[in-house]
C-alpha positions as CSV (number, residue, x, y, z in Angstrom):
1,X,14.2,9.2,15.9
2,X,14.8,8.3,12.2
3,X,13.4,10.2,9.2
4,X,12.7,9.2,5.6
5,X,12.7,11.8,2.9
6,X,11.0,11.2,-0.5
7,X,12.0,13.6,-3.3
8,X,10.4,13.7,-6.7
9,X,11.7,16.2,-9.4
10,X,9.1,17.1,-12.0
11,X,9.4,19.4,-14.9
12,X,7.8,22.3,-13.0
13,X,8.0,21.6,-9.3
14,X,10.2,19.5,-7.0
15,X,8.2,17.7,-4.3
16,X,9.4,16.6,-0.9
17,X,7.8,14.6,1.8
18,X,9.6,14.0,5.1
19,X,8.4,11.1,7.4
20,X,9.0,10.5,11.0
21,X,9.2,6.7,10.9
22,X,8.2,6.2,14.5
23,X,5.2,8.5,14.8
24,X,4.0,8.8,11.2
25,X,4.1,12.5,11.3
26,X,5.0,14.1,8.0
27,X,6.0,17.5,6.5
28,X,5.7,18.4,2.8
29,X,7.2,21.1,0.6
30,X,7.1,22.1,-3.0
31,X,9.8,24.2,-4.6
32,X,10.2,25.3,-8.3
33,X,12.5,22.8,-10.2
34,X,15.8,24.0,-11.5
35,X,16.2,22.3,-15.0
36,X,19.8,23.5,-15.5
37,X,20.8,21.5,-12.3
38,X,18.1,19.5,-10.5
39,X,20.2,19.2,-7.3
40,X,19.9,22.9,-6.7
41,X,16.1,22.7,-6.4
42,X,16.5,19.6,-4.3
43,X,18.8,21.2,-1.8
44,X,16.6,24.2,-1.5
45,X,13.7,21.9,-0.8
46,X,15.6,19.7,1.7
47,X,16.6,22.8,3.8
48,X,13.0,24.1,3.7
49,X,11.4,20.8,4.7
50,X,13.9,20.1,7.4
51,X,13.3,23.6,8.8
52,X,9.6,22.9,8.9
53,X,10.2,19.7,10.9
54,X,12.8,21.3,13.2
55,X,15.5,18.8,12.3
56,X,18.9,18.9,10.5
57,X,19.7,16.9,7.3
58,X,22.0,14.6,9.3
59,X,18.9,13.1,10.9
60,X,17.6,11.8,7.6
61,X,18.4,8.0,7.5
62,X,16.9,7.3,4.0
63,X,16.9,9.8,1.1
64,X,14.6,8.2,-1.6
65,X,14.5,9.9,-5.0
66,X,12.6,9.6,-8.2
67,X,14.3,11.2,-11.1
68,X,13.8,11.9,-14.8
69,X,17.5,12.4,-15.6
70,X,17.8,9.2,-17.6
71,X,14.4,9.8,-19.3
72,X,15.3,13.3,-20.3
73,X,18.7,12.3,-21.6
74,X,17.0,9.8,-23.9
75,X,14.2,12.2,-25.1
76,X,16.5,15.0,-25.7
77,X,19.3,13.0,-27.4
78,X,21.9,13.9,-24.8
79,X,23.2,10.5,-24.0
80,X,26.8,9.6,-24.3
81,X,28.5,8.6,-27.6
82,X,28.3,4.8,-27.5
83,X,30.8,2.4,-29.0
84,X,29.4,-1.1,-29.8
85,X,31.3,-4.3,-30.0
86,X,29.4,-7.1,-31.9
87,X,30.1,-10.5,-33.3
88,X,31.5,-10.8,-36.8
89,X,28.7,-10.5,-39.3
90,X,26.3,-8.5,-37.0
91,X,27.7,-5.0,-37.3
92,X,24.3,-3.7,-38.7
93,X,22.3,-5.1,-35.8
94,X,21.1,-1.6,-34.6
95,X,20.4,-0.4,-38.1
96,X,18.3,-3.5,-39.1
97,X,16.3,-3.3,-35.8
98,X,12.7,-4.5,-36.0
99,X,10.3,-3.8,-38.8
100,X,7.8,-1.9,-36.6
101,X,6.6,1.5,-37.8
102,X,4.3,3.6,-35.7
103,X,1.1,4.8,-37.1
104,X,-1.0,3.5,-40.0
105,X,-0.1,2.8,-43.6
106,X,1.2,6.4,-44.1
107,X,3.9,5.7,-41.5
108,X,5.8,3.8,-44.1
109,X,5.9,6.9,-46.3
110,X,6.4,9.8,-43.8
111,X,8.0,8.2,-40.7
112,X,11.6,9.2,-40.3
113,X,13.6,6.3,-39.0
114,X,15.3,7.4,-35.8
115,X,19.1,7.4,-35.6
116,X,20.3,4.4,-33.6
117,X,21.9,5.1,-30.2
118,X,25.1,3.4,-31.4
119,X,26.0,4.7,-34.8
120,X,27.3,2.4,-37.5
121,X,30.7,4.2,-37.6
122,X,31.0,3.5,-33.9
123,X,30.2,-0.2,-34.2
124,X,33.0,-2.8,-34.6
125,X,33.0,-6.6,-35.2
126,X,35.3,-9.1,-33.5
127,X,36.1,-12.7,-34.3
128,X,34.8,-15.6,-32.1
129,X,31.4,-17.2,-31.7
130,X,29.2,-19.0,-29.1
131,X,26.7,-21.5,-30.4
132,X,23.0,-21.6,-29.6
133,X,23.8,-23.8,-26.5
134,X,26.4,-21.5,-25.1
135,X,29.4,-23.5,-26.2
136,X,32.4,-21.9,-27.9
137,X,32.2,-22.4,-31.6
138,X,35.1,-20.2,-32.5
139,X,37.6,-18.7,-30.1
140,X,38.2,-14.9,-29.8
141,X,41.4,-13.3,-31.1
142,X,43.0,-10.9,-28.6
143,X,44.9,-9.0,-31.2
144,X,41.8,-8.5,-33.2
145,X,39.9,-7.2,-30.1
146,X,42.7,-4.8,-29.3
147,X,42.7,-3.4,-32.8
148,X,39.0,-2.8,-32.7
149,X,39.0,-1.2,-29.3
150,X,41.9,1.1,-30.3
151,X,39.7,2.2,-33.3
152,X,36.8,3.0,-31.0
153,X,39.2,4.9,-28.7
154,X,40.4,7.0,-31.6
155,X,36.7,7.9,-32.4
156,X,36.3,9.3,-28.9
157,X,33.5,7.1,-27.6
158,X,32.2,8.0,-24.2
159,X,30.6,4.6,-23.2
160,X,31.1,1.0,-24.4
161,X,28.6,-1.7,-25.1
162,X,29.7,-5.3,-25.6
163,X,26.8,-7.5,-27.1
164,X,27.9,-10.7,-28.6
165,X,25.7,-13.4,-30.2
166,X,24.4,-15.9,-27.7
167,X,26.1,-14.2,-24.8
168,X,23.0,-14.6,-22.7
169,X,23.9,-18.3,-22.5
170,X,27.7,-17.8,-21.9
171,X,29.3,-14.4,-21.2
172,X,32.9,-15.6,-21.3
173,X,33.7,-13.8,-24.5
174,X,32.1,-10.5,-23.3
175,X,34.1,-10.7,-20.1
176,X,37.3,-11.2,-22.1
177,X,36.5,-8.1,-24.2
178,X,35.7,-6.1,-21.0
179,X,39.0,-7.0,-19.5
180,X,40.9,-5.6,-22.5
181,X,38.6,-2.6,-22.7
182,X,39.4,-1.7,-19.1
183,X,43.0,-1.5,-20.1
184,X,42.6,0.3,-23.4
185,X,39.7,2.6,-22.4
186,X,40.2,2.9,-18.7
187,X,37.8,5.9,-18.1
188,X,35.0,4.6,-20.3
189,X,32.1,2.8,-18.6
190,X,31.4,-0.7,-20.0
191,X,28.0,-2.4,-20.3
192,X,27.9,-6.1,-21.0
193,X,24.7,-7.6,-22.5
194,X,24.8,-10.8,-20.5
195,X,24.8,-8.7,-17.3
196,X,22.3,-6.1,-18.3
197,X,19.8,-8.4,-20.0
198,X,20.6,-12.2,-20.1
199,X,17.7,-13.0,-22.5
200,X,17.4,-14.2,-26.0
201,X,16.6,-11.9,-29.0
202,X,19.8,-10.3,-29.9
203,X,18.4,-7.0,-31.1
204,X,16.4,-6.3,-27.9
205,X,19.4,-7.4,-25.8
206,X,21.7,-5.1,-27.7
207,X,19.4,-2.1,-27.7
208,X,18.8,-2.4,-24.0
209,X,22.5,-2.6,-23.3
210,X,23.3,0.3,-25.6
211,X,20.6,2.4,-23.9
212,X,22.2,1.5,-20.5
213,X,25.6,2.6,-21.8
214,X,24.2,5.8,-23.3
215,X,22.8,7.1,-20.0
216,X,25.5,5.8,-17.7
217,X,27.8,8.9,-17.9
218,X,24.8,11.3,-17.6
219,X,23.3,9.5,-14.6
220,X,26.6,8.8,-13.0
221,X,27.5,12.5,-13.1
222,X,24.1,13.4,-11.7
223,X,24.2,10.9,-8.8
224,X,27.8,11.7,-7.8
225,X,27.0,15.4,-7.9
226,X,23.9,15.0,-5.8
227,X,25.7,12.7,-3.3
228,X,28.4,15.3,-3.0
229,X,26.1,18.1,-2.3
230,X,24.1,16.1,0.2
231,X,27.4,15.4,2.0
232,X,28.1,19.2,2.1
233,X,24.9,19.6,4.2
234,X,25.9,16.5,6.4
235,X,23.1,14.2,5.0
236,X,24.7,10.9,5.8
237,X,21.7,8.7,5.2
238,X,21.3,6.1,2.5
239,X,20.7,7.5,-1.0
240,X,18.4,5.2,-3.1
241,X,16.7,5.9,-6.5
242,X,13.3,4.7,-7.7
243,X,13.4,2.1,-10.4
244,X,11.0,2.0,-13.3
245,X,9.3,-1.1,-11.8
246,X,8.4,0.8,-8.6
247,X,11.2,-0.6,-6.4
248,X,14.3,1.0,-5.1
249,X,18.0,0.6,-6.0
250,X,21.0,2.0,-4.3
251,X,22.7,5.0,-5.9
252,X,25.8,3.0,-6.5
253,X,23.8,0.3,-8.4
254,X,22.0,3.0,-10.4
255,X,25.3,4.2,-11.8
256,X,25.9,0.7,-13.2
257,X,22.4,-0.1,-14.6
258,X,20.6,3.3,-15.2
259,X,18.5,1.7,-17.8
260,X,16.3,0.6,-14.8
261,X,15.6,4.3,-14.1
262,X,14.0,5.3,-17.4
263,X,10.5,5.5,-15.9
264,X,11.6,6.4,-12.4
265,X,9.6,9.6,-12.3
266,X,6.1,8.2,-13.1
267,X,6.7,5.2,-10.9
268,X,6.7,7.3,-7.8
269,X,3.1,8.3,-8.3
270,X,1.9,4.7,-8.7
271,X,3.7,3.6,-5.5
272,X,2.2,6.5,-3.6
273,X,-1.3,5.7,-4.9
274,X,-0.8,2.1,-3.7
275,X,-0.1,3.4,-0.2
276,X,-3.2,5.6,-0.3
277,X,-5.4,2.9,-1.7
278,X,-4.3,0.4,0.9
279,X,-5.3,2.7,3.8
280,X,-8.5,3.8,2.0
281,X,-9.7,0.2,1.4
282,X,-9.6,0.5,-2.4
283,X,-8.3,-2.4,-4.4
284,X,-8.9,-1.4,-8.1
285,X,-7.5,2.1,-9.0
286,X,-6.8,4.0,-12.1
287,X,-4.2,6.7,-11.5
288,X,-4.2,10.2,-13.0
289,X,-1.0,11.9,-12.3
290,X,-1.2,15.5,-13.8
291,X,1.9,17.6,-13.5
292,X,3.0,20.8,-15.2
293,X,4.2,19.1,-18.4
294,X,2.5,15.7,-18.8
295,X,-0.1,13.3,-17.4
296,X,0.8,9.8,-16.4
297,X,-1.8,7.1,-16.0
298,X,-1.6,3.5,-14.7
299,X,-3.9,0.7,-13.6
300,X,-3.8,-1.1,-10.2
301,X,-5.9,-4.3,-9.9
302,X,-6.4,-6.0,-6.6
303,X,-3.7,-3.9,-5.0
304,X,-1.1,-4.8,-7.6
305,X,0.0,-2.4,-10.4
306,X,0.4,-3.8,-13.9
307,X,4.0,-4.3,-14.9
308,X,5.4,-4.7,-18.4
309,X,8.6,-6.1,-19.7
310,X,9.3,-3.1,-21.9
311,X,10.0,0.5,-21.1
312,X,9.1,2.9,-23.8
313,X,10.7,6.3,-24.0
314,X,10.2,8.3,-27.1
315,X,10.7,6.0,-30.0
316,X,12.8,3.6,-27.9
317,X,11.4,0.4,-26.5
318,X,13.9,-1.3,-24.3
319,X,13.6,-4.6,-22.5
320,X,13.5,-3.5,-18.9
321,X,10.7,-4.1,-16.3
322,X,8.6,-1.1,-15.6
323,X,5.2,-0.2,-14.3
324,X,2.6,0.0,-17.1
325,X,2.4,3.8,-17.2
326,X,1.2,5.7,-20.3
327,X,2.1,9.4,-20.7
328,X,0.4,12.2,-22.7
329,X,1.5,15.7,-23.2
330,X,-1.3,17.2,-21.1
331,X,-0.5,19.1,-18.0
332,X,-1.0,22.4,-16.2
333,X,1.6,24.0,-18.4
334,X,0.3,22.6,-21.7
335,X,-0.1,25.4,-24.2
336,X,-3.4,26.0,-26.1
337,X,-3.3,27.3,-29.7
338,X,-5.4,27.6,-32.8
339,X,-3.6,26.5,-36.0
340,X,-4.1,28.9,-39.0
341,X,-4.9,26.0,-41.3
342,X,-7.7,24.2,-39.4
343,X,-8.9,27.0,-37.0
344,X,-9.5,24.1,-34.5
345,X,-8.4,24.5,-30.9
346,X,-5.5,22.3,-29.8
347,X,-3.8,21.8,-26.4
348,X,-0.3,20.5,-25.9
349,X,2.0,18.7,-26.1
350,X,4.1,21.8,-26.0
351,X,4.5,23.1,-22.4
352,X,5.4,26.4,-20.8
353,X,7.3,24.4,-18.2
354,X,8.8,26.0,-15.1
355,X,10.3,28.8,-17.0
356,X,8.5,31.0,-18.0
357,X,5.5,29.0,-16.9
358,X,1.8,29.8,-17.4
359,X,0.8,33.5,-17.8
360,X,-0.9,33.3,-14.3
361,X,2.5,32.6,-12.6
362,X,3.6,36.2,-13.5
363,X,7.1,35.0,-14.6
364,X,6.9,36.4,-18.1
365,X,4.8,33.8,-19.7
366,X,2.2,35.1,-22.2
367,X,1.0,32.0,-23.9
368,X,-2.4,30.5,-22.8
369,X,-2.1,27.2,-20.8
370,X,-4.4,24.8,-19.0
371,X,-3.5,26.5,-15.8
372,X,-4.6,29.9,-17.1
373,X,-7.9,28.4,-18.2
374,X,-8.5,27.0,-14.8
375,X,-7.7,30.4,-13.3
376,X,-10.2,32.2,-15.7
377,X,-13.0,29.7,-14.9
378,X,-12.4,30.2,-11.1
379,X,-11.3,26.6,-10.5
380,X,-7.9,27.9,-9.3
381,X,-8.1,30.6,-6.5
382,X,-5.6,33.3,-6.3
383,X,-3.1,31.7,-3.9
384,X,-1.1,28.5,-4.4
385,X,1.4,26.7,-2.1
386,X,-0.4,27.9,1.0
387,X,-0.3,31.6,-0.1
388,X,3.4,31.6,-1.0
389,X,2.6,31.6,-4.7
390,X,0.1,34.2,-6.0
391,X,-1.6,34.0,-9.3
392,X,-2.0,36.8,-11.9
393,X,-5.7,36.5,-12.8
394,X,-5.5,39.4,-15.2
395,X,-2.6,37.9,-17.0
396,X,-4.4,34.6,-17.4
397,X,-7.5,36.3,-18.8
398,X,-5.3,38.2,-21.3
399,X,-3.6,35.0,-22.4
400,X,-6.9,33.0,-22.9
401,X,-8.5,36.0,-24.6
402,X,-6.1,35.3,-27.6
403,X,-7.8,31.9,-28.0
404,X,-11.3,33.4,-27.7
405,X,-10.4,36.0,-30.3
406,X,-9.0,33.4,-32.7
407,X,-12.1,31.3,-32.4
408,X,-14.6,34.2,-32.3
409,X,-16.2,33.0,-29.0
410,X,-16.6,34.2,-25.4
411,X,-13.7,34.2,-23.0
412,X,-15.2,31.6,-20.6
413,X,-16.3,29.3,-23.5
414,X,-12.7,29.4,-24.8
415,X,-11.3,28.6,-21.3
416,X,-13.8,25.7,-20.9
417,X,-12.9,24.5,-24.3
418,X,-9.3,24.2,-23.3
419,X,-10.2,22.3,-20.2
420,X,-12.5,19.9,-22.1
421,X,-9.8,19.1,-24.6
422,X,-7.2,18.4,-22.0
423,X,-9.7,16.2,-20.1
424,X,-10.4,14.2,-23.4
425,X,-6.6,13.7,-23.8
426,X,-6.4,12.3,-20.3
427,X,-9.5,10.1,-21.0
428,X,-7.8,8.7,-24.1
429,X,-4.7,7.7,-22.2
430,X,-6.8,6.0,-19.5
431,X,-8.7,4.1,-22.1
432,X,-5.3,2.7,-23.4
433,X,-4.5,1.1,-20.0
434,X,-8.0,0.0,-19.2
435,X,-10.5,-0.7,-22.1
436,X,-7.8,-1.6,-24.6
437,X,-6.3,-4.0,-22.1
438,X,-9.6,-5.8,-21.4
439,X,-10.6,-4.0,-18.2
440,X,-13.9,-2.3,-17.5
441,X,-13.1,1.2,-16.1
442,X,-16.4,1.2,-14.2
443,X,-15.0,-1.4,-11.9
444,X,-12.2,1.0,-10.9
445,X,-11.9,4.2,-8.8
446,X,-10.0,7.1,-10.3
447,X,-7.3,8.7,-8.2
448,X,-6.1,12.2,-9.2
449,X,-2.8,13.5,-7.9
450,X,0.1,15.7,-8.9
451,X,-0.3,19.4,-8.8
452,X,-3.2,19.5,-11.2
453,X,-4.7,16.0,-10.8
454,X,-7.5,16.8,-8.3
455,X,-8.6,19.7,-10.6
456,X,-9.4,17.3,-13.4
457,X,-10.2,14.0,-11.6
458,X,-14.0,14.7,-11.2
459,X,-14.4,15.5,-14.9
460,X,-12.4,12.6,-16.2
461,X,-14.1,10.2,-13.8
462,X,-17.4,11.4,-15.3
463,X,-16.0,10.5,-18.8
464,X,-14.7,7.1,-17.6
465,X,-17.6,6.1,-15.4
466,X,-14.9,5.4,-12.7
467,X,-16.2,6.3,-9.2
468,X,-15.3,7.3,-6.7
469,X,-13.0,10.0,-8.0
470,X,-10.3,10.2,-5.3
471,X,-8.4,13.2,-4.2
472,X,-5.8,11.9,-1.7
473,X,-4.2,13.8,1.1
474,X,-1.3,15.8,-0.2
475,X,-1.9,15.0,-3.8
476,X,0.7,17.4,-5.1
477,X,3.5,15.6,-3.3
478,X,2.1,12.0,-3.7
479,X,5.0,11.0,-6.0
480,X,7.4,12.0,-3.2
481,X,5.2,9.9,-0.8
482,X,5.7,6.9,-3.2
483,X,9.4,7.5,-3.2
484,X,9.4,7.5,0.6
485,X,7.2,4.4,1.2
486,X,8.5,2.0,-1.4
487,X,11.1,-0.7,-0.9
488,X,14.3,-2.1,-2.3
489,X,13.9,-4.3,-5.3
490,X,16.0,-6.3,-7.7
491,X,15.5,-9.0,-10.3
492,X,17.3,-11.6,-12.4
493,X,16.2,-13.0,-15.7
494,X,17.2,-16.1,-17.7
495,X,16.1,-17.4,-21.1
496,X,14.7,-20.9,-21.0
497,X,13.0,-21.3,-24.4
498,X,11.6,-24.8,-24.3
499,X,8.4,-26.4,-25.4
500,X,6.1,-27.9,-22.8
501,X,7.0,-31.4,-24.0
502,X,10.7,-30.7,-23.6
503,X,10.7,-29.4,-20.1
504,X,9.0,-30.0,-16.7
505,X,7.8,-28.2,-13.6
506,X,10.7,-29.7,-11.7
507,X,13.3,-28.3,-14.1
508,X,11.8,-24.8,-14.0
509,X,11.5,-25.0,-10.3
510,X,15.1,-25.8,-9.9
511,X,16.2,-22.9,-12.1
512,X,14.0,-20.5,-10.2
513,X,15.5,-21.7,-6.9
514,X,19.0,-20.9,-8.3
515,X,17.8,-17.5,-9.3
516,X,16.3,-16.9,-5.9
517,X,19.7,-17.3,-4.3
518,X,21.1,-14.8,-6.9
519,X,18.6,-12.0,-6.1
520,X,18.7,-12.5,-2.4
521,X,22.5,-12.2,-2.5
522,X,22.2,-8.9,-4.5
523,X,19.8,-7.4,-1.9
524,X,22.1,-8.6,0.9
525,X,24.9,-6.6,-0.8
526,X,22.7,-3.5,-0.6
527,X,22.2,-3.8,3.1
528,X,18.8,-5.7,3.2
529,X,18.6,-8.4,5.9
530,X,17.7,-11.8,4.5
531,X,14.8,-12.0,6.9
532,X,13.3,-8.9,5.4
533,X,13.4,-10.3,1.8
534,X,10.3,-11.4,-0.1
535,X,10.7,-13.2,-3.4
536,X,8.4,-13.5,-6.4
537,X,8.7,-15.4,-9.7
538,X,7.5,-15.0,-13.3
539,X,7.6,-17.2,-16.4
540,X,7.1,-15.8,-19.8
541,X,4.8,-18.1,-21.7
542,X,3.5,-18.1,-25.4
543,X,2.1,-20.5,-27.9
544,X,4.7,-22.2,-30.1
545,X,5.2,-20.0,-33.2
546,X,4.2,-16.7,-31.5
547,X,6.7,-13.9,-31.4
548,X,5.4,-12.3,-28.1
549,X,4.9,-13.8,-24.7
550,X,2.8,-13.1,-21.6
551,X,4.5,-12.9,-18.2
552,X,2.8,-15.2,-15.7
553,X,3.4,-15.1,-11.9
554,X,4.3,-18.5,-10.5
555,X,4.6,-20.0,-7.0
556,X,6.8,-22.9,-5.9
557,X,3.9,-24.6,-4.3
558,X,1.9,-24.5,-7.5
559,X,4.7,-25.8,-9.6
560,X,5.2,-28.7,-7.1
561,X,1.5,-29.5,-6.9
562,X,0.4,-29.3,-10.5
563,X,3.6,-29.1,-12.6
564,X,3.1,-27.1,-15.7
565,X,-0.6,-27.9,-16.1
566,X,-1.8,-25.2,-13.8
567,X,0.6,-22.6,-15.3
568,X,-0.6,-23.5,-18.9
569,X,-4.2,-23.2,-17.8
570,X,-3.7,-19.8,-16.2
571,X,-1.9,-18.7,-19.4
572,X,-4.8,-19.8,-21.5
573,X,-7.2,-17.8,-19.4
574,X,-5.1,-14.7,-19.5
575,X,-4.5,-15.0,-23.3
576,X,-8.3,-15.3,-23.8
577,X,-8.9,-12.2,-21.6
578,X,-6.3,-10.1,-23.4
579,X,-6.9,-11.3,-27.0
580,X,-10.3,-13.0,-26.9
581,X,-9.0,-16.4,-28.3
582,X,-6.8,-19.4,-27.5
583,X,-4.6,-21.5,-29.9
584,X,-4.2,-25.3,-30.2
585,X,-0.4,-24.9,-30.4
586,X,1.8,-26.3,-27.8
587,X,2.9,-24.0,-24.9
588,X,6.4,-22.6,-24.9
589,X,8.2,-21.4,-21.7
590,X,10.5,-18.6,-22.8
591,X,12.1,-16.6,-20.0
592,X,12.3,-17.1,-16.3
593,X,12.5,-14.2,-13.8
594,X,13.1,-13.9,-10.1
595,X,12.3,-10.8,-8.1
596,X,13.5,-9.9,-4.6
597,X,12.0,-7.1,-2.5
598,X,13.0,-5.7,0.8
599,X,10.5,-5.1,3.7
600,X,7.8,-2.6,3.0
601,X,7.7,0.4,5.3
602,X,4.5,0.2,7.4
603,X,3.8,3.9,7.8
604,X,0.6,4.6,9.6
605,X,-2.1,6.8,8.0
606,X,-3.2,9.3,10.6
607,X,-7.0,9.5,11.1
608,X,-8.9,12.8,11.2
609,X,-11.1,13.9,14.0
610,X,-14.7,12.8,13.2
611,X,-17.1,15.5,12.2
612,X,-20.9,15.7,11.9
613,X,-21.0,15.7,8.2
614,X,-21.2,19.5,7.8
615,X,-18.1,21.1,6.5
616,X,-19.0,24.7,7.6
617,X,-16.0,25.0,9.9
618,X,-13.7,24.5,6.9
619,X,-15.4,27.0,4.6
620,X,-13.3,30.0,3.7
621,X,-15.7,32.0,1.5
622,X,-18.4,31.9,-1.1
623,X,-17.0,31.7,-4.6
624,X,-18.2,32.1,-8.2
625,X,-17.0,29.7,-10.9
626,X,-18.0,29.0,-14.5
627,X,-19.4,25.6,-15.1
628,X,-22.1,23.9,-17.3
629,X,-22.2,27.0,-19.5
630,X,-23.0,29.5,-16.9
631,X,-21.7,31.2,-13.7
632,X,-22.3,29.0,-10.6
633,X,-22.4,29.8,-6.9
634,X,-20.0,27.7,-5.0
635,X,-17.7,27.8,-2.1
636,X,-13.9,27.4,-1.2
637,X,-12.9,25.1,1.7
638,X,-9.7,24.7,3.6
639,X,-8.7,21.0,3.4
640,X,-6.7,21.3,6.7
641,X,-9.9,22.1,8.6
642,X,-12.1,19.3,7.1
643,X,-13.1,16.4,9.4
644,X,-13.8,12.8,8.7
645,X,-17.3,12.3,7.4
646,X,-17.8,15.8,6.1
647,X,-19.8,16.0,2.9
648,X,-19.2,18.9,0.4
649,X,-21.8,19.7,-2.2
650,X,-20.5,20.7,-5.6
651,X,-19.7,23.0,-7.2
652,X,-16.9,23.6,-4.7
653,X,-13.2,24.1,-4.4
654,X,-11.0,22.5,-1.7
655,X,-7.6,24.2,-1.3
656,X,-4.4,23.0,0.4
657,X,-0.7,23.8,0.3
658,X,0.2,21.6,-2.7
659,X,-2.9,21.2,-4.8
660,X,-6.6,22.2,-5.4
661,X,-9.5,19.9,-5.7
662,X,-12.6,20.7,-7.9
663,X,-15.9,19.2,-7.1
664,X,-18.3,19.7,-10.0
665,X,-22.1,20.4,-10.1
666,X,-24.3,17.4,-9.4
667,X,-21.4,15.8,-7.4
668,X,-20.6,15.5,-3.7
669,X,-17.2,15.0,-2.0
670,X,-17.1,12.8,1.1
671,X,-14.1,13.0,3.4
672,X,-13.1,9.5,4.6
673,X,-11.4,8.7,7.9
674,X,-7.9,9.5,6.8
675,X,-8.7,12.6,4.8
676,X,-9.2,11.4,1.2
677,X,-12.0,13.2,-0.6
678,X,-14.2,10.6,-2.4
679,X,-16.2,12.3,-5.1
680,X,-19.4,10.6,-6.4
681,X,-22.5,11.7,-8.4
682,X,-25.2,13.3,-6.2
683,X,-28.2,11.1,-5.7
């Protein structure tokens, strides 16, 4: 028998889900994260989940991992010192950047411009130039290149980026620089812009390649360290990491192009939600992934998650495909406080994290958090992780009392105020990926997962009008489920940049067919059989004169049948949906993209025994909780004992090993055939 292990490292907990590929049986485990060295928490979890399944690590065939190592390196400014080689006359490319300032008019006054990833003193120019058609305009000078590389070596750069003008059309000069750099800087990883992002717009290409270089040493050390420790416990299976776009890449490939991992962590939840939605018969889903530190939200339409061509991490916006995930600083560990100046309650983005954690964890934390408020209100019972983690209710009350005293209100009103504010923060993030993108949230279900997602999904669904509110099976480890059930993915991009009158469907079709061969070859090198590969294609389209384009999926049959007319018509429809208008300008086809994906794992969803609709056999005890401004009589249920078709009247709490689901007053929770709890308003 073969086993797949999905591992997702969060800010507070590391989640693991082990699957038996043949039977569909699974085992789950949560263990506290170890921020100083994530691999320690991972190994602890691997040993524990293998012990539950009665197997050894050597029986794991695939180790599939979502990680925030690259993300954290960017956010915390801990990337490598990057040396940048540019074309003569373009040394200030990173400093000039783009004239985008976040915020309103005041941003021009108060916004501190971030320090570029490649500093000006670490940027050098070389002679030589390619023209706009990729032909050599001026040859490079080897002596000049050697002198510039020696200068960077003397400065102690830890990674090197080579980004020359028009290299996306012809990378010969970049390759020549890389050959000399390998000689002069033998231990420094080299990132070439025509390999990382072969697209026009020199600033975006340079920034993306510099970002790749900045995290290469960090990600490389992490991957090699993890691989070594897994070898020590005789885990000989294939190690793959989750990409920002929801696919997998080999650990070796991740060392070369870690820029594809910047949204690896949040992507796991979306891919897990896809698996759940498919088996639950849901096509339109808004996801609400609530962890200890932050909340990630995304939109899935007709079984496909929205993808974007930019990955945003902090102030950076790099050109790399990713799932359209928005993140807000609202999680179980988010700290509540009352500023002296305004005396208005605030929640987050600061977090108590894994250490010391919320006051209720009893690990020395004293500041009031969202978790503490849930404990005070009775939404979180005393035991977590199946009884292995006991909550300190007295400590939670003491922490939240500081908020009540600062506001001059009752303890329970203060706790509910904390919950209401964090729910509004989540509501705001969901509006960004639905209403502001032209979608009606009432046409979507809302799926809550992560350790705290099911606690908040009912309240947020009420704000959004998105029903049913879904609490999936094992919501606390759904990101790990996503890691375990996704597939290998790679893509290739090429700039085309031609007006409709200057190109044809046949020309674009020919280029896409060339790129199909390229991506299939890449997956073959990563061990994917050609018969298992599925390909998809995109063309970025815009009106002539626009600075931004819209990616449109294309099919070979469509291009052969309708040429560019059908593609232009679909672009017009999408442009009107997104922006409410069309233009009379000619269409321009900017970039072409080919995507190759390996075979999707068809893991079965195990059905529950069918019940009679009465969940009495799963009831643990009666319970008091504070809701709607008063104490309410409710009940606590054991999710493991629920049966298909059971209907739970709110207010109620459903507990399981890795999460807790809250069903509010005037709502009911119906258990579907595979164990999801579907929460809807009572009739």
